[in-house]
All heavy atoms as a GROMACS GRO file, in nm:
protein
  584
    1MET      N    1   0.084  -0.117   0.000
    1MET     CA    2   0.000   0.000   0.000
    1MET      C    3   0.090   0.125   0.000
    1MET      O    4   0.139   0.165   0.104
    1MET     CB    5  -0.091  -0.001   0.123
    1MET     CG    6  -0.171   0.126   0.138
    1MET     SD    7  -0.280   0.127   0.279
    1MET     CE    8  -0.387  -0.009   0.244
    2PRO      N    9   0.112   0.187  -0.116
    2PRO     CA   10   0.194   0.308  -0.122
    2PRO      C   11   0.126   0.428  -0.054
    2PRO      O   12   0.010   0.456  -0.079
    2PRO     CB   13   0.209   0.334  -0.271
    2PRO     CG   14   0.176   0.206  -0.338
    2PRO     CD   15   0.078   0.138  -0.248
    3ILE      N   16   0.201   0.493   0.033
    3ILE     CA   17   0.160   0.617   0.094
    3ILE      C   18   0.268   0.719   0.063
    3ILE      O   19   0.385   0.695   0.093
    3ILE     CB   20   0.142   0.603   0.247
    3ILE    CG1   21   0.036   0.498   0.278
    3ILE    CG2   22   0.106   0.737   0.309
    3ILE    CD1   23   0.026   0.462   0.424
    4LYS      N   24   0.230   0.829   0.001
    4LYS     CA   25   0.328   0.929  -0.042
    4LYS      C   26   0.281   1.069  -0.006
    4LYS      O   27   0.162   1.094   0.003
    4LYS     CB   28   0.353   0.918  -0.192
    4LYS     CG   29   0.412   0.784  -0.230
    4LYS     CD   30   0.444   0.775  -0.375
    4LYS     CE   31   0.506   0.638  -0.405
    4LYS     NZ   32   0.533   0.621  -0.547
    5SER      N   33   0.377   1.157   0.013
    5SER     CA   34   0.344   1.297   0.036
    5SER      C   35   0.415   1.383  -0.068
    5SER      O   36   0.529   1.354  -0.107
    5SER     CB   37   0.381   1.341   0.178
    5SER     OG   38   0.520   1.325   0.200
    6TYR      N   39   0.346   1.486  -0.110
    6TYR     CA   40   0.394   1.576  -0.215
    6TYR      C   41   0.373   1.720  -0.173
    6TYR      O   42   0.284   1.752  -0.095
    6TYR     CB   43   0.315   1.556  -0.345
    6TYR     CG   44   0.321   1.418  -0.404
    6TYR    CD1   45   0.228   1.320  -0.371
    6TYR    CD2   46   0.418   1.385  -0.498
    6TYR    CE1   47   0.232   1.194  -0.425
    6TYR    CE2   48   0.423   1.258  -0.555
    6TYR     CZ   49   0.329   1.164  -0.518
    6TYR     OH   50   0.333   1.038  -0.574
    7ILE      N   51   0.454   1.808  -0.230
    7ILE     CA   52   0.431   1.952  -0.223
    7ILE      C   53   0.378   1.990  -0.360
    7ILE      O   54   0.439   1.959  -0.463
    7ILE     CB   55   0.560   2.029  -0.194
    7ILE    CG1   56   0.617   1.991  -0.057
    7ILE    CG2   57   0.539   2.179  -0.205
    7ILE    CD1   58   0.535   2.037   0.060
    8LEU      N   59   0.264   2.059  -0.365
    8LEU     CA   60   0.205   2.106  -0.490
    8LEU      C   61   0.208   2.258  -0.492
    8LEU      O   62   0.168   2.322  -0.395
    8LEU     CB   63   0.060   2.060  -0.504
    8LEU     CG   64   0.034   1.919  -0.555
    8LEU    CD1   65   0.091   1.814  -0.464
    8LEU    CD2   66  -0.112   1.898  -0.579
    9ILE      N   67   0.256   2.312  -0.601
    9ILE     CA   68   0.255   2.457  -0.621
    9ILE      C   69   0.160   2.487  -0.735
    9ILE      O   70   0.179   2.440  -0.847
    9ILE     CB   71   0.396   2.509  -0.653
    9ILE    CG1   72   0.490   2.474  -0.537
    9ILE    CG2   73   0.394   2.659  -0.681
    9ILE    CD1   74   0.635   2.504  -0.563
   10PRO      N   75   0.054   2.563  -0.706
   10PRO     CA   76  -0.044   2.594  -0.810
   10PRO      C   77   0.004   2.707  -0.901
   10PRO      O   78   0.097   2.781  -0.866
   10PRO     CB   79  -0.166   2.639  -0.729
   10PRO     CG   80  -0.107   2.699  -0.607
   10PRO     CD   81   0.017   2.620  -0.576
   11ASN      N   82  -0.060   2.720  -1.013
   11ASN     CA   83  -0.038   2.839  -1.097
   11ASN      C   84  -0.086   2.959  -1.017
   11ASN      O   85  -0.167   2.948  -0.926
   11ASN     CB   86  -0.118   2.828  -1.228
   11ASN     CG   87  -0.065   2.719  -1.317
   11ASN    OD1   88   0.055   2.694  -1.323
   11ASN    ND2   89  -0.155   2.651  -1.385
   12GLN      N   90  -0.036   3.075  -1.053
   12GLN     CA   91  -0.069   3.196  -0.980
   12GLN      C   92  -0.221   3.217  -0.974
   12GLN      O   93  -0.290   3.207  -1.076
   12GLN     CB   94  -0.004   3.317  -1.045
   12GLN     CG   95  -0.016   3.443  -0.963
   12GLN     CD   96   0.069   3.555  -1.019
   12GLN    OE1   97   0.134   3.542  -1.122
   12GLN    NE2   98   0.071   3.666  -0.951
   13ASN      N   99  -0.271   3.243  -0.854
   13ASN     CA  100  -0.413   3.269  -0.826
   13ASN      C  101  -0.505   3.150  -0.857
   13ASN      O  102  -0.624   3.168  -0.880
   13ASN     CB  103  -0.462   3.392  -0.902
   13ASN     CG  104  -0.386   3.517  -0.864
   13ASN    OD1  105  -0.354   3.538  -0.748
   13ASN    ND2  106  -0.352   3.596  -0.963
   14GLU      N  107  -0.451   3.028  -0.857
   14GLU     CA  108  -0.533   2.910  -0.886
   14GLU      C  109  -0.530   2.808  -0.771
   14GLU      O  110  -0.563   2.692  -0.791
   14GLU     CB  111  -0.488   2.845  -1.016
   14GLU     CG  112  -0.513   2.934  -1.136
   14GLU     CD  113  -0.485   2.868  -1.270
   14GLU    OE1  114  -0.450   2.748  -1.274
   14GLU    OE2  115  -0.497   2.937  -1.372
   15LEU      N  116  -0.493   2.852  -0.652
   15LEU     CA  117  -0.486   2.762  -0.538
   15LEU      C  118  -0.621   2.696  -0.510
   15LEU      O  119  -0.629   2.574  -0.497
   15LEU     CB  120  -0.439   2.838  -0.412
   15LEU     CG  121  -0.436   2.757  -0.284
   15LEU    CD1  122  -0.331   2.648  -0.292
   15LEU    CD2  123  -0.411   2.847  -0.164
   16THR      N  124  -0.726   2.774  -0.503
   16THR     CA  125  -0.859   2.720  -0.473
   16THR      C  126  -0.902   2.619  -0.579
   16THR      O  127  -0.958   2.513  -0.547
   16THR     CB  128  -0.962   2.833  -0.462
   16THR    OG1  129  -0.919   2.925  -0.362
   16THR    CG2  130  -1.099   2.780  -0.424
   17LEU      N  131  -0.875   2.649  -0.704
   17LEU     CA  132  -0.912   2.557  -0.812
   17LEU      C  133  -0.835   2.425  -0.801
   17LEU      O  134  -0.892   2.318  -0.822
   17LEU     CB  135  -0.885   2.623  -0.948
   17LEU     CG  136  -0.969   2.747  -0.978
   17LEU    CD1  137  -0.919   2.815  -1.105
   17LEU    CD2  138  -1.116   2.710  -0.992
   18LEU      N  139  -0.707   2.434  -0.766
   18LEU     CA  140  -0.628   2.312  -0.751
   18LEU      C  141  -0.678   2.230  -0.632
   18LEU      O  142  -0.689   2.108  -0.641
   18LEU     CB  143  -0.479   2.346  -0.735
   18LEU     CG  144  -0.385   2.228  -0.725
   18LEU    CD1  145  -0.393   2.140  -0.851
   18LEU    CD2  146  -0.241   2.275  -0.703
   19ILE      N  147  -0.709   2.296  -0.522
   19ILE     CA  148  -0.763   2.226  -0.405
   19ILE      C  149  -0.891   2.152  -0.442
   19ILE      O  150  -0.907   2.033  -0.410
   19ILE     CB  151  -0.789   2.323  -0.288
   19ILE    CG1  152  -0.658   2.377  -0.231
   19ILE    CG2  153  -0.871   2.255  -0.178
   19ILE    CD1  154  -0.676   2.490  -0.133
   20GLU      N  155  -0.981   2.220  -0.510
   20GLU     CA  156  -1.108   2.158  -0.549
   20GLU      C  157  -1.087   2.039  -0.641
   20GLU      O  158  -1.153   1.936  -0.628
   20GLU     CB  159  -1.197   2.262  -0.618
   20GLU     CG  160  -1.249   2.369  -0.525
   20GLU     CD  161  -1.321   2.481  -0.598
   20GLU    OE1  162  -1.327   2.480  -0.722
   20GLU    OE2  163  -1.367   2.574  -0.528
   21GLU      N  164  -0.992   2.052  -0.734
   21GLU     CA  165  -0.969   1.946  -0.831
   21GLU      C  166  -0.905   1.822  -0.767
   21GLU      O  167  -0.948   1.709  -0.793
   21GLU     CB  168  -0.878   2.000  -0.942
   21GLU     CG  169  -0.858   1.903  -1.056
   21GLU     CD  170  -0.780   1.967  -1.169
   21GLU    OE1  171  -0.677   2.033  -1.142
   21GLU    OE2  172  -0.822   1.951  -1.283
   22VAL      N  173  -0.806   1.843  -0.684
   22VAL     CA  174  -0.731   1.730  -0.626
   22VAL      C  175  -0.806   1.665  -0.511
   22VAL      O  176  -0.800   1.544  -0.492
   22VAL     CB  177  -0.589   1.776  -0.584
   22VAL    CG1  178  -0.514   1.666  -0.513
   22VAL    CG2  179  -0.512   1.824  -0.705
   23SER      N  180  -0.878   1.743  -0.433
   23SER     CA  181  -0.943   1.688  -0.314
   23SER      C  182  -1.054   1.586  -0.346
   23SER      O  183  -1.090   1.506  -0.259
   23SER     CB  184  -0.998   1.800  -0.225
   23SER     OG  185  -1.098   1.872  -0.291
   24VAL      N  186  -1.106   1.587  -0.466
   24VAL     CA  187  -1.211   1.491  -0.501
   24VAL      C  188  -1.156   1.358  -0.553
   24VAL      O  189  -1.230   1.263  -0.569
   24VAL     CB  190  -1.311   1.550  -0.606
   24VAL    CG1  191  -1.382   1.670  -0.549
   24VAL    CG2  192  -1.241   1.582  -0.736
   25LEU      N  193  -1.024   1.353  -0.577
   25LEU     CA  194  -0.964   1.229  -0.624
   25LEU      C  195  -0.954   1.128  -0.508
   25LEU      O  196  -0.915   1.163  -0.396
   25LEU     CB  197  -0.823   1.255  -0.679
   25LEU     CG  198  -0.816   1.346  -0.801
   25LEU    CD1  199  -0.670   1.373  -0.837
   25LEU    CD2  200  -0.889   1.285  -0.919
   26GLU      N  201  -0.990   1.003  -0.537
   26GLU     CA  202  -0.987   0.900  -0.435
   26GLU      C  203  -0.842   0.874  -0.390
   26GLU      O  204  -0.751   0.863  -0.473
   26GLU     CB  205  -1.046   0.770  -0.490
   26GLU     CG  206  -1.057   0.662  -0.386
   26GLU     CD  207  -1.124   0.538  -0.439
   26GLU    OE1  208  -1.194   0.544  -0.542
   26GLU    OE2  209  -1.106   0.432  -0.377
   27GLY      N  210  -0.823   0.871  -0.260
   27GLY     CA  211  -0.690   0.844  -0.205
   27GLY      C  212  -0.609   0.969  -0.178
   27GLY      O  213  -0.492   0.958  -0.142
   28CYS      N  214  -0.669   1.088  -0.194
   28CYS     CA  215  -0.596   1.214  -0.174
   28CYS      C  216  -0.647   1.288  -0.051
   28CYS      O  217  -0.767   1.304  -0.032
   28CYS     CB  218  -0.614   1.305  -0.295
   28CYS     SG  219  -0.526   1.251  -0.440
   29ASN      N  220  -0.552   1.334   0.029
   29ASN     CA  221  -0.582   1.424   0.140
   29ASN      C  222  -0.502   1.551   0.118
   29ASN      O  223  -0.378   1.547   0.110
   29ASN     CB  224  -0.542   1.362   0.275
   29ASN     CG  225  -0.627   1.244   0.310
   29ASN    OD1  226  -0.749   1.251   0.300
   29ASN    ND2  227  -0.565   1.135   0.349
   30VAL      N  228  -0.571   1.664   0.108
   30VAL     CA  229  -0.508   1.792   0.076
   30VAL      C  230  -0.500   1.877   0.202
   30VAL      O  231  -0.598   1.890   0.276
   30VAL     CB  232  -0.590   1.867  -0.032
   30VAL    CG1  233  -0.528   1.999  -0.065
   30VAL    CG2  234  -0.602   1.782  -0.157
   31HIS      N  235  -0.382   1.936   0.223
   31HIS     CA  236  -0.358   2.022   0.339
   31HIS      C  237  -0.296   2.153   0.291
   31HIS      O  238  -0.175   2.156   0.264
   31HIS     CB  239  -0.265   1.953   0.440
   31HIS     CG  240  -0.315   1.818   0.481
   31HIS    ND1  241  -0.410   1.802   0.579
   31HIS    CD2  242  -0.286   1.695   0.435
   31HIS    CE1  243  -0.435   1.673   0.593
   31HIS    NE2  244  -0.361   1.606   0.507
   32PRO      N  245  -0.374   2.260   0.277
   32PRO     CA  246  -0.320   2.388   0.232
   32PRO      C  247  -0.233   2.452   0.341
   32PRO      O  248  -0.262   2.441   0.459
   32PRO     CB  249  -0.443   2.475   0.207
   32PRO     CG  250  -0.561   2.387   0.219
   32PRO     CD  251  -0.518   2.264   0.293
   33ALA      N  252  -0.126   2.518   0.298
   33ALA     CA  253  -0.043   2.594   0.391
   33ALA      C  254  -0.123   2.714   0.439
   33ALA      O  255  -0.209   2.766   0.366
   33ALA     CB  256   0.085   2.640   0.321
   34GLU      N  257  -0.094   2.760   0.559
   34GLU     CA  258  -0.166   2.874   0.614
   34GLU      C  259  -0.113   3.008   0.564
   34GLU      O  260  -0.187   3.105   0.561
   34GLU     CB  261  -0.159   2.870   0.766
   34GLU     CG  262  -0.236   2.753   0.824
   34GLU     CD  263  -0.231   2.749   0.975
   34GLU    OE1  264  -0.193   2.849   1.038
   34GLU    OE2  265  -0.264   2.643   1.031
   35ASN      N  266   0.012   3.014   0.525
   35ASN     CA  267   0.071   3.143   0.490
   35ASN      C  268   0.131   3.150   0.350
   35ASN      O  269   0.197   3.248   0.315
   35ASN     CB  270   0.178   3.179   0.592
   35ASN     CG  271   0.290   3.076   0.600
   35ASN    OD1  272   0.278   2.969   0.542
   35ASN    ND2  273   0.396   3.109   0.668
   36ARG      N  274   0.112   3.049   0.268
   36ARG     CA  275   0.165   3.047   0.132
   36ARG      C  276   0.067   2.977   0.040
   36ARG      O  277  -0.019   2.903   0.083
   36ARG     CB  278   0.297   2.971   0.126
   36ARG     CG  279   0.407   3.027   0.210
   36ARG     CD  280   0.484   3.134   0.134
   36ARG     NE  281   0.604   3.168   0.207
   36ARG     CZ  282   0.621   3.281   0.271
   36ARG    NH1  283   0.526   3.370   0.275
   36ARG    NH2  284   0.733   3.308   0.333
   37GLU      N  285   0.083   3.000  -0.090
   37GLU     CA  286   0.002   2.929  -0.188
   37GLU      C  287   0.070   2.797  -0.224
   37GLU      O  288   0.124   2.780  -0.334
   37GLU     CB  289  -0.022   3.016  -0.312
   37GLU     CG  290  -0.118   3.128  -0.285
   37GLU     CD  291  -0.200   3.168  -0.406
   37GLU    OE1  292  -0.183   3.110  -0.514
   37GLU    OE2  293  -0.282   3.259  -0.391
   38VAL      N  294   0.068   2.706  -0.128
   38VAL     CA  295   0.131   2.575  -0.142
   38VAL      C  296   0.039   2.472  -0.077
   38VAL      O  297  -0.026   2.501   0.023
   38VAL     CB  298   0.269   2.575  -0.071
   38VAL    CG1  299   0.330   2.437  -0.072
   38VAL    CG2  300   0.363   2.674  -0.136
   39LEU      N  301   0.037   2.353  -0.133
   39LEU     CA  302  -0.042   2.244  -0.077
   39LEU      C  303   0.049   2.130  -0.038
   39LEU      O  304   0.146   2.100  -0.109
   39LEU     CB  305  -0.143   2.191  -0.178
   39LEU     CG  306  -0.245   2.286  -0.236
   39LEU    CD1  307  -0.327   2.215  -0.342
   39LEU    CD2  308  -0.334   2.340  -0.127
   40VAL      N  309   0.016   2.062   0.069
   40VAL     CA  310   0.075   1.934   0.102
   40VAL      C  311  -0.030   1.830   0.065
   40VAL      O  312  -0.146   1.842   0.106
   40VAL     CB  313   0.111   1.923   0.251
   40VAL    CG1  314   0.159   1.783   0.284
   40VAL    CG2  315   0.217   2.026   0.287
   41LEU      N  316   0.009   1.735  -0.014
   41LEU     CA  317  -0.084   1.631  -0.060
   41LEU      C  318  -0.033   1.496  -0.009
   41LEU      O  319   0.084   1.462  -0.030
   41LEU     CB  320  -0.090   1.629  -0.213
   41LEU     CG  321  -0.173   1.517  -0.274
   41LEU    CD1  322  -0.321   1.535  -0.242
   41LEU    CD2  323  -0.152   1.510  -0.424
   42VAL      N  324  -0.120   1.422   0.058
   42VAL     CA  325  -0.087   1.288   0.102
   42VAL      C  326  -0.176   1.192   0.025
   42VAL      O  327  -0.298   1.210   0.022
   42VAL     CB  328  -0.110   1.271   0.255
   42VAL    CG1  329  -0.078   1.129   0.298
   42VAL    CG2  330  -0.025   1.371   0.332
   43THR      N  331  -0.113   1.094  -0.040
   43THR     CA  332  -0.189   0.996  -0.118
   43THR      C  333  -0.172   0.857  -0.057
   43THR      O  334  -0.067   0.824  -0.002
   43THR     CB  335  -0.144   0.992  -0.265
   43THR    OG1  336  -0.007   0.949  -0.272
   43THR    CG2  337  -0.158   1.128  -0.332
   44GLU      N  338  -0.277   0.778  -0.069
   44GLU     CA  339  -0.274   0.640  -0.024
   44GLU      C  340  -0.351   0.556  -0.126
   44GLU      O  341  -0.468   0.584  -0.152
   44GLU     CB  342  -0.337   0.627   0.114
   44GLU     CG  343  -0.334   0.488   0.168
   44GLU     CD  344  -0.391   0.479   0.310
   44GLU    OE1  345  -0.422   0.582   0.370
   44GLU    OE2  346  -0.406   0.365   0.356
   45THR      N  347  -0.283   0.459  -0.183
   45THR     CA  348  -0.344   0.374  -0.285
   45THR      C  349  -0.322   0.227  -0.250
   45THR      O  350  -0.241   0.194  -0.164
   45THR     CB  351  -0.286   0.404  -0.424
   45THR    OG1  352  -0.145   0.392  -0.418
   45THR    CG2  353  -0.323   0.543  -0.472
   46GLU      N  354  -0.394   0.140  -0.320
   46GLU     CA  355  -0.387  -0.003  -0.292
   46GLU      C  356  -0.259  -0.069  -0.341
   46GLU      O  357  -0.212  -0.165  -0.282
   46GLU     CB  358  -0.508  -0.074  -0.353
   46GLU     CG  359  -0.640  -0.035  -0.291
   46GLU     CD  360  -0.757  -0.101  -0.360
   46GLU    OE1  361  -0.737  -0.202  -0.430
   46GLU    OE2  362  -0.868  -0.050  -0.344
   47ASN      N  363  -0.207  -0.019  -0.453
   47ASN     CA  364  -0.088  -0.080  -0.511
   47ASN      C  365  -0.013   0.021  -0.598
   47ASN      O  366  -0.060   0.133  -0.619
   47ASN     CB  367  -0.126  -0.206  -0.593
   47ASN     CG  368  -0.229  -0.177  -0.699
   47ASN    OD1  369  -0.216  -0.082  -0.776
   47ASN    ND2  370  -0.334  -0.258  -0.702
   48GLU      N  371   0.102  -0.020  -0.646
   48GLU     CA  372   0.188   0.071  -0.724
   48GLU      C  373   0.122   0.114  -0.855
   48GLU      O  374   0.138   0.227  -0.899
   48GLU     CB  375   0.322   0.002  -0.753
   48GLU     CG  376   0.433   0.096  -0.790
   48GLU     CD  377   0.467   0.196  -0.681
   48GLU    OE1  378   0.470   0.162  -0.562
   48GLU    OE2  379   0.492   0.314  -0.716
   49GLU      N  380   0.046   0.026  -0.916
   49GLU     CA  381  -0.023   0.059  -1.041
   49GLU      C  382  -0.124   0.173  -1.020
   49GLU      O  383  -0.129   0.269  -1.097
   49GLU     CB  384  -0.095  -0.066  -1.095
   49GLU     CG  385  -0.163  -0.043  -1.228
   49GLU     CD  386  -0.231  -0.171  -1.278
   49GLU    OE1  387  -0.160  -0.271  -1.294
   49GLU    OE2  388  -0.353  -0.166  -1.299
   50LYS      N  389  -0.203   0.163  -0.916
   50LYS     CA  390  -0.300   0.269  -0.886
   50LYS      C  391  -0.230   0.397  -0.842
   50LYS      O  392  -0.280   0.506  -0.871
   50LYS     CB  393  -0.399   0.222  -0.778
   50LYS     CG  394  -0.494   0.117  -0.830
   50LYS     CD  395  -0.599   0.081  -0.729
   50LYS     CE  396  -0.693  -0.023  -0.792
   50LYS     NZ  397  -0.809  -0.051  -0.708
   51ASP      N  398  -0.117   0.384  -0.775
   51ASP     CA  399  -0.040   0.502  -0.735
   51ASP      C  400   0.008   0.578  -0.859
   51ASP      O  401  -0.004   0.700  -0.865
   51ASP     CB  402   0.079   0.459  -0.648
   51ASP     CG  403   0.161   0.577  -0.602
   51ASP    OD1  404   0.108   0.657  -0.522
   51ASP    OD2  405   0.276   0.590  -0.647
   52LYS      N  406   0.060   0.508  -0.957
   52LYS     CA  407   0.106   0.572  -1.080
   52LYS      C  408  -0.009   0.638  -1.155
   52LYS      O  409   0.005   0.746  -1.211
   52LYS     CB  410   0.177   0.471  -1.169
   52LYS     CG  411   0.313   0.431  -1.118
   52LYS     CD  412   0.378   0.328  -1.209
   52LYS     CE  413   0.510   0.282  -1.148
   52LYS     NZ  414   0.576   0.183  -1.232
   53ALA      N  415  -0.124   0.571  -1.157
   53ALA     CA  416  -0.242   0.628  -1.225
   53ALA      C  417  -0.288   0.756  -1.156
   53ALA      O  418  -0.321   0.855  -1.221
   53ALA     CB  419  -0.355   0.526  -1.229
   54LEU      N  420  -0.288   0.756  -1.022
   54LEU     CA  421  -0.328   0.873  -0.946
   54LEU      C  422  -0.232   0.987  -0.971
   54LEU      O  423  -0.273   1.101  -0.995
   54LEU     CB  424  -0.335   0.840  -0.797
   54LEU     CG  425  -0.373   0.955  -0.705
   54LEU    CD1  426  -0.509   1.013  -0.741
   54LEU    CD2  427  -0.371   0.908  -0.560
   55LEU      N  428  -0.103   0.960  -0.968
   55LEU     CA  429  -0.004   1.065  -0.995
   55LEU      C  430  -0.024   1.121  -1.134
   55LEU      O  431  -0.014   1.243  -1.156
   55LEU     CB  432   0.137   1.011  -0.978
   55LEU     CG  433   0.251   1.109  -1.003
   55LEU    CD1  434   0.240   1.231  -0.911
   55LEU    CD2  435   0.385   1.040  -0.988
   56GLY      N  436  -0.054   1.038  -1.230
   56GLY     CA  437  -0.081   1.085  -1.366
   56GLY      C  438  -0.199   1.180  -1.372
   56GLY      O  439  -0.194   1.281  -1.442
   57GLN      N  440  -0.305   1.149  -1.298
   57GLN     CA  441  -0.421   1.238  -1.291
   57GLN      C  442  -0.384   1.373  -1.232
   57GLN      O  443  -0.426   1.477  -1.281
   57GLN     CB  444  -0.531   1.176  -1.205
   57GLN     CG  445  -0.608   1.064  -1.270
   57GLN     CD  446  -0.717   1.018  -1.177
   57GLN    OE1  447  -0.690   0.954  -1.074
   57GLN    NE2  448  -0.840   1.048  -1.212
   58ILE      N  449  -0.306   1.370  -1.125
   58ILE     CA  450  -0.266   1.494  -1.059
   58ILE      C  451  -0.179   1.579  -1.151
   58ILE      O  452  -0.199   1.700  -1.164
   58ILE     CB  453  -0.193   1.463  -0.927
   58ILE    CG1  454  -0.288   1.393  -0.829
   58ILE    CG2  455  -0.135   1.590  -0.865
   58ILE    CD1  456  -0.218   1.326  -0.712
   59GLU      N  457  -0.085   1.516  -1.217
   59GLU     CA  458   0.008   1.588  -1.305
   59GLU      C  459  -0.061   1.651  -1.425
   59GLU      O  460  -0.011   1.747  -1.481
   59GLU     CB  461   0.120   1.495  -1.353
   59GLU     CG  462   0.215   1.457  -1.243
   59GLU     CD  463   0.321   1.358  -1.288
   59GLU    OE1  464   0.292   1.272  -1.375
   59GLU    OE2  465   0.431   1.365  -1.234
   60LYS      N  466  -0.176   1.600  -1.464
   60LYS     CA  467  -0.251   1.655  -1.578
   60LYS      C  468  -0.327   1.783  -1.545
   60LYS      O  469  -0.379   1.849  -1.634
   60LYS     CB  470  -0.349   1.551  -1.631
   60LYS     CG  471  -0.285   1.437  -1.704
   60LYS     CD  472  -0.389   1.339  -1.753
   60LYS     CE  473  -0.323   1.219  -1.817
   60LYS     NZ  474  -0.423   1.120  -1.859
   61SER      N  475  -0.333   1.820  -1.417
   61SER     CA  476  -0.409   1.937  -1.377
   61SER      C  477  -0.358   2.063  -1.444
   61SER      O  478  -0.239   2.092  -1.441
   61SER     CB  479  -0.403   1.955  -1.225
   61SER     OG  480  -0.461   2.078  -1.190
   62LYS      N  481  -0.449   2.139  -1.502
   62LYS     CA  482  -0.410   2.264  -1.566
   62LYS      C  483  -0.386   2.375  -1.462
   62LYS      O  484  -0.338   2.481  -1.496
   62LYS     CB  485  -0.517   2.308  -1.666
   62LYS     CG  486  -0.652   2.337  -1.606
   62LYS     CD  487  -0.754   2.374  -1.710
   62LYS     CE  488  -0.887   2.400  -1.645
   62LYS     NZ  489  -0.989   2.436  -1.743
   63HIS      N  490  -0.415   2.347  -1.335
   63HIS     CA  491  -0.395   2.443  -1.227
   63HIS      C  492  -0.263   2.420  -1.155
   63HIS      O  493  -0.227   2.497  -1.066
   63HIS     CB  494  -0.510   2.438  -1.127
   63HIS     CG  495  -0.644   2.448  -1.191
   63HIS    ND1  496  -0.686   2.562  -1.255
   63HIS    CD2  497  -0.742   2.357  -1.207
   63HIS    CE1  498  -0.807   2.541  -1.305
   63HIS    NE2  499  -0.844   2.417  -1.276
   64LEU      N  500  -0.192   2.314  -1.190
   64LEU     CA  501  -0.069   2.276  -1.122
   64LEU      C  502   0.054   2.330  -1.195
   64LEU      O  503   0.073   2.306  -1.313
   64LEU     CB  504  -0.060   2.123  -1.114
   64LEU     CG  505   0.062   2.064  -1.047
   64LEU    CD1  506   0.064   2.099  -0.898
   64LEU    CD2  507   0.064   1.913  -1.066
   65GLN      N  508   0.138   2.403  -1.121
   65GLN     CA  509   0.263   2.453  -1.177
   65GLN      C  510   0.377   2.354  -1.153
   65GLN      O  511   0.459   2.330  -1.241
   65GLN     CB  512   0.298   2.588  -1.114
   65GLN     CG  513   0.427   2.647  -1.165
   65GLN     CD  514   0.459   2.778  -1.097
   65GLN    OE1  515   0.378   2.836  -1.025
   65GLN    NE2  516   0.577   2.828  -1.122
   66HIS      N  517   0.382   2.296  -1.031
   66HIS     CA  518   0.492   2.207  -0.996
   66HIS      C  519   0.447   2.107  -0.888
   66HIS      O  520   0.366   2.141  -0.803
   66HIS     CB  521   0.609   2.290  -0.942
   66HIS     CG  522   0.729   2.208  -0.908
   66HIS    ND1  523   0.813   2.155  -1.003
   66HIS    CD2  524   0.777   2.169  -0.788
   66HIS    CE1  525   0.910   2.087  -0.942
   66HIS    NE2  526   0.889   2.095  -0.812
   67ILE      N  527   0.503   1.986  -0.894
   67ILE     CA  528   0.478   1.885  -0.792
   67ILE      C  529   0.612   1.823  -0.755
   67ILE      O  530   0.694   1.792  -0.842
   67ILE     CB  531   0.377   1.777  -0.840
   67ILE    CG1  532   0.347   1.677  -0.728
   67ILE    CG2  533   0.424   1.710  -0.966
   67ILE    CD1  534   0.232   1.582  -0.759
   68SER      N  535   0.635   1.804  -0.625
   68SER     CA  536   0.757   1.741  -0.576
   68SER      C  537   0.724   1.633  -0.475
   68SER      O  538   0.648   1.658  -0.380
   68SER     CB  539   0.847   1.843  -0.506
   68SER     OG  540   0.900   1.934  -0.596
   69LEU      N  541   0.780   1.516  -0.494
   69LEU     CA  542   0.764   1.409  -0.398
   69LEU      C  543   0.849   1.440  -0.275
   69LEU      O  544   0.968   1.471  -0.287
   69LEU     CB  545   0.808   1.275  -0.458
   69LEU     CG  546   0.805   1.153  -0.365
   69LEU    CD1  547   0.663   1.120  -0.325
   69LEU    CD2  548   0.869   1.034  -0.434
   70VAL      N  549   0.789   1.436  -0.158
   70VAL     CA  550   0.861   1.464  -0.034
   70VAL      C  551   0.901   1.334   0.035
   70VAL      O  552   1.012   1.318   0.080
   70VAL     CB  553   0.775   1.551   0.061
   70VAL    CG1  554   0.845   1.573   0.193
   70VAL    CG2  555   0.742   1.682  -0.005
   71SER      N  556   0.807   1.241   0.042
   71SER     CA  557   0.833   1.117   0.113
   71SER      C  558   0.744   1.006   0.056
   71SER      O  559   0.633   1.033   0.010
   71SER     CB  560   0.802   1.137   0.262
   71SER     OG  561   0.824   1.018   0.333
   72GLY      N  562   0.793   0.885   0.062
   72GLY     CA  563   0.713   0.773   0.016
   72GLY      C  564   0.734   0.652   0.102
   72GLY      O  565   0.844   0.629   0.154
   73PHE      N  566   0.630   0.573   0.122
   73PHE     CA  567   0.635   0.450   0.199
   73PHE      C  568   0.555   0.345   0.125
   73PHE      O  569   0.444   0.371   0.080
   73PHE     CB  570   0.575   0.473   0.340
   73PHE     CG  571   0.564   0.347   0.420
   73PHE    CD1  572   0.675   0.295   0.481
   73PHE    CD2  573   0.442   0.284   0.435
   73PHE    CE1  574   0.665   0.178   0.557
   73PHE    CE2  575   0.431   0.168   0.510
   73PHE     CZ  576   0.544   0.116   0.571
   74ASP      N  577   0.613   0.229   0.110
   74ASP     CA  578   0.544   0.125   0.035
   74ASP      C  579   0.510   0.010   0.128
   74ASP      O  580   0.584  -0.040   0.201
   74ASP     CB  581   0.631   0.076  -0.078
   74ASP     CG  582   0.555  -0.009  -0.176
   74ASP    OD1  583   0.430  -0.008  -0.175
   74ASP    OD2  584   0.621  -0.076  -0.257
   0.00000   0.00000   0.00000
C-alpha cells in the first residue's frame, strides 16, 4: 500500500481551483499551507499501479505549476 506525500505549487491565483480538483480524487488528502500558496498532498493507494495512475491524474491538472515528492512508503 503506497503512501506518499507531495508539495504542490499551483499556478498563480489558482490555489482554490487546484484544491477543489485534487481533493475529489480518491486516495488524496489535501492540506493547504496557512501562509503560502502551497499544498501538502498525502496519497494512499492499494498498489503501485493505482499510485502511478493517481499521480498521472494529478500531473494533468491545468492548475498545477509544480509537484515534488517529499516522502514515500510502500
